[in-house]
C-alpha positions as CSV (number, residue, x, y, z in Angstrom):
1,N,20.7,25.5,1.2
2,F,23.4,25.3,-1.4
3,A,23.3,23.0,-4.4
4,E,25.9,20.3,-4.7
5,V,26.8,17.8,-7.5
6,L,27.8,14.1,-7.1
7,I,29.8,12.6,-10.0
8,I,30.4,8.9,-10.0
9,E,33.9,8.1,-11.3
10,S,33.6,4.3,-10.9
11,G,31.4,1.9,-9.0
12,K,27.7,2.3,-8.2
13,A,25.7,4.3,-5.7
14,L,22.1,4.5,-4.6
15,V,21.0,8.2,-3.9
16,R,17.8,8.4,-1.9
17,L,16.1,11.8,-2.2
18,F,13.9,13.4,0.5
19,T,12.1,16.6,1.1
20,S,13.6,19.0,3.8
21,E,11.0,17.5,6.2
22,G,12.2,13.9,5.5
23,E,9.4,12.7,3.1
24,H,10.9,10.2,0.6
25,L,10.6,11.4,-3.0
26,E,12.7,9.0,-5.2
27,D,15.6,6.7,-5.3
28,V,18.2,7.0,-8.1
29,T,21.0,4.5,-8.9
30,L,24.1,6.1,-10.4
31,G,27.0,4.3,-12.3
32,P,30.3,5.3,-13.8
33,K,30.3,8.8,-15.4
34,E,26.8,9.6,-14.2
35,M,26.0,12.6,-12.1
36,I,23.2,14.2,-10.1
37,L,22.5,17.8,-9.1
38,L,21.2,18.1,-5.6
39,E,19.4,21.5,-5.2
40,S,17.2,21.2,-2.2
41,G,16.0,18.8,0.4
42,A,17.9,15.9,1.9
43,H,19.7,12.8,0.5
44,E,21.3,9.6,1.7
45,I,24.0,7.7,-0.3
46,T,24.4,4.0,-0.1
47,F,27.4,2.5,-2.0
48,L,26.3,-0.6,-3.8
49,E,29.9,-1.5,-4.7
50,D,33.4,0.0,-4.3
51,T,32.8,3.5,-5.5
52,E,34.9,6.6,-6.3
53,L,32.9,9.9,-6.4
54,F,33.5,13.6,-6.6
55,E,31.4,15.9,-4.5
56,V,31.3,19.6,-5.8
57,K,29.6,22.2,-3.6
58,Q,30.1,25.8,-2.5
59,G,32.9,26.0,0.1
60,P,34.6,26.3,2.3
61,Y,33.4,23.2,4.3
62,I,33.3,23.8,7.9
63,G,32.5,20.3,9.0
64,R,29.5,18.5,10.4
65,A,28.2,21.6,12.0
66,E,27.1,23.0,8.5
67,K,24.8,19.9,8.0
68,R,21.3,19.4,9.1
69,F,20.6,15.7,9.8
70,I,17.1,14.3,9.5
71,D,16.2,11.0,11.5
72,L,14.6,9.0,8.8
73,N,13.3,6.5,11.4
74,K,11.0,9.2,12.8
75,V,9.3,10.2,9.6
């Protein structure tokens, strides 16, 4: 797993944090000029209004194949 940072430029987003197995840990609401460092586990982002954000992570990005998806309906 590689760390990534989400920086909200404008708007508002709900970031739901999960363990690598899909267990819910915490919900964090981010507004303008706020950021979160995601070091491990999984996350889900819901945009609560029109939002611009920057996602910073180690590259290069090779597409969906590099992601591991967790079906949260099964946990």
